[in-house]
C-alpha positions as CSV (number, residue, x, y, z in Angstrom):
1,M,-9.8,-26.5,3.3
2,Q,-10.6,-25.2,6.8
3,V,-7.2,-23.5,7.0
4,E,-8.0,-21.6,3.7
5,F,-11.4,-20.5,5.0
6,V,-10.1,-19.2,8.3
7,F,-7.3,-17.4,6.4
8,V,-9.4,-15.8,3.7
9,R,-12.2,-14.7,5.9
10,S,-9.9,-12.3,7.8
11,A,-10.7,-8.8,6.6
12,H,-7.1,-7.7,7.4
13,V,-5.7,-10.5,5.3
14,Q,-8.1,-9.8,2.5
15,D,-6.9,-6.2,2.5
16,K,-3.3,-7.4,2.3
17,M,-4.1,-9.7,-0.6
18,L,-5.7,-6.8,-2.5
19,R,-2.7,-4.6,-1.7
20,S,-0.5,-7.3,-3.2
21,A,-2.6,-7.3,-6.3
22,V,-2.4,-3.5,-6.5
23,A,1.4,-3.6,-6.0
24,V,1.8,-6.3,-8.8
25,A,-0.3,-4.3,-11.2
26,K,1.6,-1.0,-10.5
27,L,4.9,-2.9,-10.8
28,F,3.9,-4.1,-14.3
29,W,2.8,-0.6,-15.2
30,C,6.2,0.7,-14.2
31,L,7.9,-1.9,-16.4
32,V,5.6,-1.8,-19.5
33,R,3.6,1.4,-19.1
34,D,0.3,-0.3,-20.1
35,K,-2.5,1.8,-18.6
36,S,-4.7,-1.3,-18.2
37,Y,-2.6,-2.3,-15.2
38,L,-3.2,1.1,-13.6
39,N,-7.0,0.6,-14.2
40,F,-6.8,-2.8,-12.5
41,A,-4.9,-1.3,-9.6
42,D,-7.5,1.5,-9.2
43,T,-10.3,-1.1,-9.2
44,A,-8.6,-3.3,-6.6
45,S,-8.0,-0.3,-4.4
46,E,-11.8,0.5,-4.6
47,V,-12.5,-3.1,-3.6
48,G,-10.2,-2.7,-0.7
49,S,-12.0,0.5,0.4
50,F,-15.3,-1.4,0.3
51,I,-13.9,-4.3,2.4
52,R,-12.8,-1.7,5.0
53,M,-16.4,-0.4,5.4
54,F,-17.2,0.0,9.1
55,S,-14.0,-1.9,10.0
56,W,-13.1,1.0,12.3
57,L,-15.7,-0.3,14.7
58,S,-13.3,-2.9,15.8
59,N,-10.7,-0.2,16.5
60,L,-13.3,1.6,18.6
61,R,-13.9,-1.4,20.7
62,T,-10.2,-2.0,21.2
63,F,-9.6,1.7,22.0
64,N,-12.4,1.6,24.6
65,Y,-10.8,-1.5,26.2
66,L,-7.4,0.1,26.4
67,L,-8.7,3.2,27.9
68,N,-10.4,1.2,30.7
69,K,-7.3,-1.0,31.3
70,E,-5.9,-0.7,34.8
71,Q,-2.3,0.4,35.1
72,P,-1.4,0.7,31.4
73,G,2.3,0.4,30.5
74,V,4.4,2.1,27.8
75,R,3.5,-0.6,25.3
76,D,-0.2,-0.1,26.0
77,V,0.2,3.6,25.2
78,I,2.0,3.0,21.9
79,F,-0.6,0.4,21.0
80,L,-3.4,2.9,21.9
81,I,-1.9,5.4,19.4
82,H,-1.7,2.7,16.8
83,V,-5.3,1.7,17.2
84,L,-6.5,5.3,17.2
85,A,-4.5,6.2,14.1
86,E,-5.6,3.0,12.3
87,G,-9.2,3.9,13.2
88,V,-8.8,7.4,11.7
89,F,-7.4,5.8,8.6
90,K,-10.3,3.4,8.2
91,L,-13.0,6.0,9.0
92,A,-11.6,8.7,6.7
93,D,-11.2,6.1,4.0
94,N,-14.9,5.1,4.4
95,V,-15.9,8.8,4.1
96,A,-13.7,9.4,1.0
97,F,-15.0,6.2,-0.6
98,I,-18.7,6.9,-0.1
99,G,-18.1,10.5,-1.1
100,R,-16.4,9.5,-4.4
101,K,-19.3,7.2,-5.2
102,L,-22.1,9.7,-4.4
103,Y,-20.6,13.1,-5.2
104,G,-17.4,12.5,-7.2
105,S,-13.9,13.7,-6.3
106,T,-14.7,17.0,-4.6
107,P,-12.2,18.9,-2.4
108,L,-13.9,17.8,0.8
109,F,-13.5,14.1,0.0
110,Q,-10.0,14.6,-1.3
111,Q,-9.2,16.1,2.1
112,A,-10.8,13.0,3.7
113,A,-8.5,10.8,1.6
114,Y,-5.5,12.7,2.7
115,I,-6.5,12.4,6.4
116,S,-6.9,8.7,5.7
117,R,-3.3,8.5,4.3
118,L,-2.0,10.5,7.2
119,G,-3.7,8.2,9.7
120,L,-2.2,5.2,8.0
121,F,1.3,6.8,8.3
122,L,0.8,7.4,12.0
123,A,-0.5,3.9,12.5
124,C,2.6,2.5,10.7
125,L,4.8,4.7,12.8
126,A,3.3,3.4,16.0
127,A,3.5,-0.2,14.7
128,V,7.3,0.3,14.2
129,G,7.5,1.7,17.7
130,L,5.7,-1.4,19.0
131,S,8.2,-3.7,17.1
132,L,11.2,-1.9,18.5
133,F,9.7,-2.0,22.1
134,D,9.1,-5.8,21.7
135,I,12.6,-6.4,20.5
136,R,14.1,-4.4,23.3
137,H,12.0,-5.9,26.1
138,S,10.9,-9.4,25.0
139,R,12.7,-12.3,26.7
140,L,10.8,-15.1,25.0
141,P,13.2,-17.7,23.4
142,G,13.0,-18.0,19.6
143,S,10.9,-14.8,19.2
144,R,13.7,-12.6,17.9
145,R,13.5,-13.8,14.3
146,K,9.7,-13.2,14.1
147,Q,10.1,-9.8,15.8
148,L,12.7,-8.7,13.2
149,I,10.5,-9.8,10.4
150,T,7.6,-7.9,11.9
151,L,9.9,-4.8,12.2
152,F,10.9,-5.2,8.5
153,Q,7.3,-5.3,7.5
154,G,6.5,-2.3,9.6
155,V,9.4,-0.3,8.0
156,C,8.2,-1.2,4.5
157,D,4.7,-0.1,5.4
158,L,6.0,3.1,7.0
159,L,8.0,4.1,4.0
160,T,5.1,3.5,1.6
161,A,2.6,5.3,3.9
162,A,5.0,8.3,4.3
163,A,5.3,8.5,0.5
164,E,1.6,8.3,-0.1
165,A,0.9,11.1,2.5
166,R,3.9,13.1,1.3
167,V,5.2,13.4,4.9
168,A,7.9,16.1,5.0
169,G,8.0,15.9,1.2
170,F,9.1,12.3,1.2
171,E,8.6,10.5,-2.0
172,L,9.2,7.0,-3.5
173,S,9.3,6.0,-7.1
174,C,6.5,3.9,-8.4
175,L,8.9,0.9,-8.7
176,W,10.1,1.2,-5.1
177,S,6.7,1.8,-3.7
178,S,5.3,-1.2,-5.5
179,L,8.2,-3.5,-4.4
180,L,7.9,-2.5,-0.7
181,T,4.2,-2.9,-0.7
182,L,4.3,-6.2,-2.4
183,L,7.1,-7.5,-0.1
184,S,5.3,-6.4,3.1
185,S,1.9,-7.7,1.9
186,L,3.3,-11.1,0.9
187,L,5.0,-11.5,4.3
188,W,1.7,-10.5,6.0
189,C,-0.2,-13.1,4.0
190,V,2.3,-15.8,4.9
191,N,2.0,-14.9,8.5
192,G,-1.8,-14.9,8.2
193,F,-1.8,-18.3,6.7
194,R,0.4,-19.7,9.5
195,S,-1.9,-18.1,12.1
196,A,-5.0,-19.6,10.3
197,A,-3.3,-23.0,10.3
198,T,-2.6,-22.8,14.0
199,S,-6.2,-21.6,14.7
200,A,-7.6,-24.5,12.6
201,K,-5.4,-27.0,14.4
202,H,-6.5,-25.8,17.8
203,R,-10.2,-26.0,16.7
204,A,-9.6,-29.6,15.4
205,V,-8.1,-30.6,18.7
206,K,-11.1,-29.2,20.6
207,C,-13.5,-31.1,18.4
208,I,-11.8,-34.4,19.2
């Protein structure tokens, strides 16, 4: 029970679980064209935006820590870009969400939503860069498989984010976008559950 609690209380994992639900709903819509699935996907997306409220504050703290770090390396610079872009994604998503609820879908808040999607794309691009850097420079035994899985997740996220932001006119069909999102989210959830299990195990050992 403790493992499930540690796992579910993570806002990032909650977001990934909601993304999985959205992907499944859109996948069913692609197959059967029942609009109720799209309505469910929209509702789940709104819940995800609510969960991300003020989550950019954690990015701000991390960004401040990285700026004050002595002798930053190449990986630190890439991670700094990732943290900054992810913070832009979250903050702009907050603005767009609040704006939709208070004033409706005006051009200003539509622009905020686009900035959010663009920030997510840049964050995913930096995440892929981090994965490639780790694969190139890591010498830890047994880490290559995990690094390749992380890279695969990052590429899936990057493709879907690029399609959502229409970067350079890039597009994905509803089916492919849903499949890539679902696959990435499920892998993230599995990884999150394993991390939660490890965290719960360490806490149990400390309590003995």
